[in-house]
Each structure stands twice: as structure tokens, then as C-alpha cells.
DOMI-508667 format. One record per residue (C-alpha): residue in three letters; chain; x, y, z. Coordinates in nm, 2 decimals, padded with zeros to 4 digits. Each point is the difference from the previous one (the first is absolute). Layout:
BEGIN
+------+-------+--------+--------+--------+
: rest : kette :      x :      y :      z :
+------+-------+--------+--------+--------+
:  ALA :     A :      X :      Y :      Z :
...
+------+-------+--------+--------+--------+
END
This chain:
BEGIN
+------+-------+--------+--------+--------+
: rest : kette :      x :      y :      z :
+------+-------+--------+--------+--------+
:  MET :     A : -02.08 : -00.74 : -00.88 :
:  ASP :     A :  00.03 :  00.40 :  00.02 :
:  GLY :     A : -00.11 :  00.15 :  00.32 :
:  SER :     A :  00.00 :  00.34 :  00.20 :
:  ILE :     A : -00.03 :  00.02 :  00.36 :
:  LYS :     A : -00.09 :  00.36 :  00.20 :
:  THR :     A :  00.26 :  00.05 :  00.31 :
:  PRO :     A : -00.01 :  00.32 :  00.24 :
:  PHE :     A :  00.32 :  00.10 : -00.26 :
:  GLY :     A : -00.18 :  00.00 : -00.30 :
:  ASP :     A : -00.11 : -00.28 : -00.27 :
:  ILE :     A :  00.26 : -00.26 : -00.09 :
:  HIS :     A : -00.03 : -00.23 : -00.31 :
:  PHE :     A :  00.13 : -00.37 : -00.02 :
:  LYS :     A : -00.01 : -00.31 : -00.20 :
:  GLN :     A : -00.08 : -00.34 :  00.20 :
:  LYS :     A :  00.02 : -00.36 : -00.13 :
:  GLY :     A : -00.05 : -00.28 :  00.23 :
:  GLU :     A :  00.19 :  00.06 :  00.34 :
:  PHE :     A :  00.21 :  00.28 : -00.19 :
:  VAL :     A : -00.04 :  00.35 : -00.01 :
:  TYR :     A :  00.20 :  00.24 : -00.18 :
:  LEU :     A :  00.01 :  00.39 :  00.05 :
:  GLN :     A :  00.23 :  00.24 : -00.17 :
:  ARG :     A :  00.16 :  00.22 :  00.25 :
:  HIS :     A : -00.02 :  00.31 : -00.27 :
:  GLY :     A : -00.33 : -00.05 : -00.10 :
:  ASN :     A : -00.13 :  00.07 : -00.36 :
:  PRO :     A :  00.08 :  00.24 : -00.12 :
:  PRO :     A :  00.33 : -00.04 :  00.19 :
:  VAL :     A :  00.10 :  00.30 :  00.29 :
:  LEU :     A :  00.35 :  00.08 :  00.10 :
:  PRO :     A :  00.18 : -00.22 :  00.28 :
:  HIS :     A : -00.07 :  00.30 :  00.26 :
:  ARG :     A : -00.40 :  00.01 : -00.06 :
:  ILE :     A : -00.07 : -00.40 :  00.01 :
:  ASN :     A : -00.28 : -00.07 :  00.22 :
:  HIS :     A :  00.17 : -00.24 :  00.24 :
:  HIS :     A : -00.27 :  00.04 :  00.28 :
:  GLY :     A : -00.27 : -00.09 : -00.27 :
:  ASN :     A :  00.18 : -00.26 : -00.15 :
:  ILE :     A :  00.07 : -00.17 :  00.33 :
:  TRP :     A : -00.32 :  00.08 :  00.17 :
:  ALA :     A : -00.18 : -00.15 : -00.32 :
:  LEU :     A :  00.21 : -00.37 :  00.01 :
:  LYS :     A : -00.03 : -00.02 :  00.35 :
:  LYS :     A : -00.42 :  00.03 : -00.04 :
:  LEU :     A :  00.06 : -00.25 : -00.30 :
:  GLY :     A :  00.14 : -00.26 :  00.23 :
:  VAL :     A :  00.34 :  00.00 : -00.10 :
:  GLU :     A :  00.24 : -00.14 :  00.23 :
:  ASN :     A :  00.31 : -00.02 : -00.20 :
:  ILE :     A :  00.12 :  00.25 : -00.24 :
:  ILE :     A :  00.31 : -00.02 : -00.24 :
:  GLY :     A :  00.11 :  00.34 : -00.15 :
:  ILE :     A :  00.14 :  00.07 : -00.32 :
:  ASN :     A :  00.28 :  00.31 :  00.02 :
:  SER :     A :  00.21 :  00.16 : -00.24 :
:  VAL :     A :  00.32 :  00.11 :  00.15 :
:  GLY :     A :  00.32 :  00.16 : -00.06 :
:  SER :     A :  00.34 : -00.16 :  00.12 :
:  LEU :     A :  00.26 :  00.13 :  00.28 :
:  LYS :     A :  00.25 : -00.31 : -00.06 :
:  PRO :     A :  00.18 : -00.06 : -00.31 :
:  GLN :     A : -00.04 : -00.37 :  00.06 :
:  LEU :     A : -00.38 :  00.06 : -00.04 :
:  LYS :     A : -00.01 :  00.02 : -00.38 :
:  PRO :     A : -00.32 :  00.17 : -00.21 :
:  GLY :     A : -00.20 : -00.32 : -00.10 :
:  MET :     A :  00.05 : -00.16 :  00.34 :
:  PHE :     A : -00.26 : -00.08 :  00.28 :
:  VAL :     A :  00.03 :  00.07 :  00.35 :
:  ILE :     A : -00.25 : -00.15 :  00.30 :
:  PRO :     A :  00.08 :  00.29 :  00.27 :
:  ASP :     A : -00.01 : -00.15 :  00.34 :
:  ASP :     A :  00.00 :  00.35 :  00.18 :
:  PHE :     A : -00.06 :  00.39 : -00.09 :
:  ILE :     A :  00.08 :  00.35 :  00.06 :
:  SER :     A : -00.26 :  00.28 :  00.00 :
:  LEU :     A :  00.07 :  00.27 :  00.25 :
:  TRP :     A : -00.15 :  00.30 : -00.18 :
:  HIS :     A : -00.35 : -00.10 : -00.03 :
:  ILE :     A : -00.18 : -00.25 :  00.20 :
:  PRO :     A : -00.38 : -00.06 : -00.09 :
:  THR :     A : -00.23 : -00.13 :  00.25 :
:  PHE :     A : -00.37 : -00.10 :  00.05 :
:  TYR :     A :  00.00 :  00.10 :  00.37 :
:  GLU :     A :  00.03 :  00.36 :  00.01 :
:  GLU :     A : -00.20 :  00.06 :  00.28 :
:  GLU :     A :  00.05 : -00.34 :  00.22 :
:  MET :     A :  00.30 : -00.11 :  00.18 :
:  LYS :     A :  00.16 : -00.31 : -00.15 :
:  PHE :     A :  00.32 : -00.11 : -00.12 :
:  THR :     A :  00.13 : -00.26 : -00.21 :
:  ILE :     A :  00.32 : -00.21 : -00.09 :
:  PRO :     A :  00.12 :  00.02 : -00.34 :
:  VAL :     A :  00.09 : -00.30 : -00.14 :
:  MET :     A : -00.01 : -00.17 : -00.36 :
:  ASP :     A : -00.15 : -00.35 : -00.02 :
:  THR :     A :  00.27 : -00.23 : -00.05 :
:  LYS :     A : -00.24 : -00.31 : -00.09 :
:  ILE :     A : -00.11 :  00.21 : -00.32 :
:  ALA :     A :  00.37 :  00.09 : -00.08 :
:  SER :     A :  00.11 : -00.34 : -00.02 :
:  TYR :     A : -00.32 : -00.13 : -00.22 :
:  LEU :     A :  00.07 :  00.31 : -00.21 :
:  PHE :     A :  00.37 : -00.09 : -00.03 :
:  GLY :     A : -00.07 : -00.38 : -00.11 :
:  LEU :     A : -00.23 :  00.12 : -00.28 :
:  CYS :     A :  00.21 :  00.29 : -00.10 :
:  LYS :     A :  00.30 : -00.27 : -00.05 :
:  GLU :     A : -00.25 : -00.23 : -00.15 :
:  SER :     A : -00.08 :  00.27 : -00.26 :
:  GLY :     A :  00.34 :  00.07 : -00.10 :
:  MET :     A :  00.03 :  00.33 :  00.16 :
:  ASP :     A :  00.34 :  00.12 :  00.12 :
:  VAL :     A : -00.10 :  00.07 :  00.34 :
:  SER :     A :  00.15 :  00.10 :  00.36 :
:  LEU :     A : -00.16 : -00.14 :  00.34 :
:  GLY :     A : -00.01 :  00.31 :  00.27 :
:  GLY :     A :  00.13 :  00.34 : -00.01 :
:  THR :     A : -00.11 :  00.33 :  00.15 :
:  TYR :     A : -00.24 :  00.24 : -00.21 :
:  ILE :     A :  00.02 :  00.36 :  00.04 :
:  GLN :     A : -00.35 :  00.18 : -00.08 :
:  THR :     A :  00.05 :  00.41 : -00.13 :
:  ARG :     A : -00.30 :  00.23 : -00.05 :
:  GLY :     A :  00.00 :  00.06 : -00.40 :
:  PRO :     A : -00.05 :  00.09 : -00.24 :
:  ARG :     A :  00.32 :  00.07 : -00.11 :
:  PHE :     A :  00.32 : -00.25 :  00.03 :
:  GLU :     A :  00.26 :  00.08 :  00.25 :
:  THR :     A :  00.32 :  00.22 :  00.00 :
:  LYS :     A :  00.32 : -00.14 : -00.04 :
:  ALA :     A :  00.04 :  00.13 :  00.35 :
:  GLU :     A : -00.31 : -00.15 :  00.16 :
:  ILE :     A :  00.10 : -00.36 : -00.15 :
:  ASN :     A :  00.37 :  00.07 :  00.14 :
:  LEU :     A : -00.14 : -00.02 :  00.30 :
:  LEU :     A : -00.26 : -00.25 : -00.03 :
:  LYS :     A :  00.21 : -00.26 : -00.16 :
:  ARG :     A :  00.19 : -00.05 :  00.34 :
:  PHE :     A : -00.33 : -00.13 :  00.15 :
:  GLY :     A : -00.23 : -00.20 : -00.26 :
:  HIS :     A :  00.05 : -00.20 : -00.32 :
:  VAL :     A : -00.29 :  00.15 : -00.20 :
:  VAL :     A : -00.23 :  00.35 :  00.02 :
:  GLY :     A : -00.35 :  00.01 : -00.10 :
:  MET :     A : -00.33 :  00.23 :  00.06 :
:  THR :     A : -00.27 : -00.25 :  00.10 :
:  MET :     A :  00.09 : -00.33 :  00.19 :
:  ALA :     A :  00.05 :  00.14 :  00.33 :
:  SER :     A : -00.32 :  00.19 :  00.01 :
:  GLU :     A : -00.21 : -00.32 : -00.11 :
:  VAL :     A :  00.21 : -00.20 :  00.28 :
:  THR :     A : -00.08 :  00.21 :  00.28 :
:  LEU :     A : -00.36 :  00.04 : -00.04 :
:  CYS :     A : -00.03 : -00.39 : -00.06 :
:  ILE :     A :  00.16 : -00.06 :  00.33 :
:  GLU :     A : -00.29 :  00.24 :  00.15 :
:  TYR :     A : -00.22 : -00.26 : -00.14 :
:  ASP :     A :  00.14 : -00.33 :  00.09 :
:  ILE :     A :  00.08 : -00.05 : -00.40 :
:  LYS :     A :  00.30 : -00.21 : -00.06 :
:  TYR :     A :  00.22 :  00.18 : -00.28 :
:  GLY :     A :  00.30 : -00.09 : -00.25 :
:  SER :     A :  00.11 :  00.17 : -00.30 :
:  VAL :     A :  00.18 : -00.07 : -00.29 :
:  CYS :     A :  00.22 :  00.30 : -00.15 :
:  SER :     A :  00.09 :  00.04 : -00.33 :
:  ILE :     A :  00.31 :  00.16 : -00.04 :
:  ASP :     A : -00.04 :  00.23 : -00.32 :
:  ASN :     A :  00.31 :  00.22 :  00.04 :
:  TYR :     A :  00.29 :  00.11 :  00.22 :
:  CYS :     A : -00.05 :  00.31 :  00.20 :
:  HIS :     A :  00.12 :  00.32 : -00.07 :
:  GLY :     A :  00.38 :  00.01 :  00.00 :
:  ILE :     A :  00.05 : -00.40 :  00.08 :
:  SER :     A :  00.10 : -00.06 : -00.38 :
:  LYS :     A :  00.28 :  00.19 : -00.17 :
:  LYS :     A : -00.26 :  00.02 : -00.29 :
:  PRO :     A : -00.26 :  00.29 :  00.05 :
:  LEU :     A : -00.36 : -00.09 :  00.13 :
:  THR :     A : -00.29 :  00.05 : -00.27 :
:  LEU :     A : -00.36 : -00.04 :  00.01 :
:  GLU :     A :  00.04 : -00.20 : -00.33 :
:  GLU :     A :  00.23 : -00.28 :  00.16 :
:  VAL :     A : -00.26 : -00.02 :  00.29 :
:  LYS :     A : -00.28 : -00.05 : -00.23 :
:  THR :     A :  00.16 : -00.25 : -00.26 :
:  CYS :     A :  00.14 : -00.20 :  00.32 :
:  ARG :     A : -00.38 :  00.00 :  00.18 :
:  ASP :     A : -00.12 : -00.14 : -00.33 :
:  ASN :     A :  00.21 : -00.26 : -00.04 :
:  ASN :     A : -00.04 : -00.12 :  00.40 :
:  ILE :     A : -00.37 :  00.00 : -00.07 :
:  ARG :     A : -00.01 : -00.31 : -00.17 :
:  TYR :     A :  00.16 : -00.17 :  00.31 :
:  ILE :     A : -00.26 :  00.15 :  00.23 :
:  GLU :     A : -00.27 : -00.13 : -00.18 :
:  THR :     A :  00.15 : -00.34 : -00.04 :
:  LEU :     A :  00.03 :  00.01 :  00.37 :
:  LEU :     A : -00.37 :  00.12 :  00.05 :
:  ASP :     A : -00.10 : -00.31 : -00.23 :
:  LEU :     A :  00.19 : -00.21 :  00.22 :
:  ILE :     A : -00.17 :  00.13 :  00.31 :
:  ILE :     A : -00.34 : -00.03 : -00.12 :
:  LYS :     A :  00.07 : -00.36 : -00.13 :
:  ARG :     A :  00.17 : -00.09 :  00.34 :
:  GLY :     A : -00.18 :  00.19 :  00.28 :
:  PHE :     A :  00.13 :  00.10 :  00.30 :
:  ALA :     A :  00.20 : -00.25 :  00.19 :
+------+-------+--------+--------+--------+
END
């Protein structure tokens, strides 16, 4: 079922089947990462009664051993440059954590789906839409495992609304300068397209099994 909900941050479109709600964070037509309506998305999911969120995130690898085509289930994140909040006027603090139960659940299903997956790791969020420079990656690789442009904002807002969040990160490329081979957008697209079939298998399995 296709649906739409009005939020204080604009209209949000979603699909729903039984207990599951599917929301495309980039919207349709898609917007660039730095323009995603994270506030509207999370507000809408909360209004719909969602208690657990599984995010599918595209990332670049900061570690040679985490190869394109693999998947990572992060257990922590860094996002020092832009921290969204629902509480602009209210004194409210939160403790940022990823949900370990969802992570363990996802790891088991990923292994069952035949995915080459690693449990644990730190996700570093940058703003985008450009990829990071070699100098930036040389700094970030000391502190994290993968880089993306979306997950940390989602987790932060979910924590404020008491929604549990876990993520499966699709490694679609080595970050700029990690590999001796120059990074190209064609390479990123090819790997992302190959990883999609694993993600589709995983989502089918989640729908069949339900959240445990």
C-alpha cells in the first residue's frame, strides 16, 4: 500500500505491507544526501508507530580488508560536523547508541543470505554531496571503518524519539586514496548495482521472518 503523511517538515511518502513500513530516504525523485528530509522521515515513522528501524546505507571503505562488495553492520558512529535535533528550543540530551539486538539479528540474516558481512565498526558521516579528499580520508581512516552521508543523522533523530536503529552498510567502493587504483564513479555504480541483489534477498528474508 502506498501512503503519504503530513509532517511539520513536509509531506512524506511511504509504502506499507502488514507490520512493515518502507521509506526511501532520498525521496522520489531522489534528492542529494545533504538535502534529505531526515526530520520529516523520522517524524513520519514515529507517527506511524514504528519502533525499530533497519537502515540500508551505501558507504565507502576506510580499511583495505573491508572490500567493495562486502557489508558492515556498524556499532558506533562519528558525526561532528552536523548534528540534527528535534529539540531546537528544549533542553534535552540523549546518549547516542546503536541497537545491539537489531545488529545481532541483521548479522544472522546477512550470513544466511550469503553476504560477506562484518559485525561491528565505526561509521563516519560527512555532509556530501562530493566524495572526501585524499587528505580527509587519510585523517578519517585513523578513527573509523566506513564513510557515508546519511546514517548518523537518522540514528541521532531516532534516539530522540525512542526508536531503535540498526544498519546494514553496503560497501560500494574504497574511499579516495585507500586503494592504489584511482576511484571512479563508474566503479561505485557497478559495485552498488551488484550489491543490490543481496540487499533485496535480505529484505525478503526480513519480511518473511519478521523482526525477532
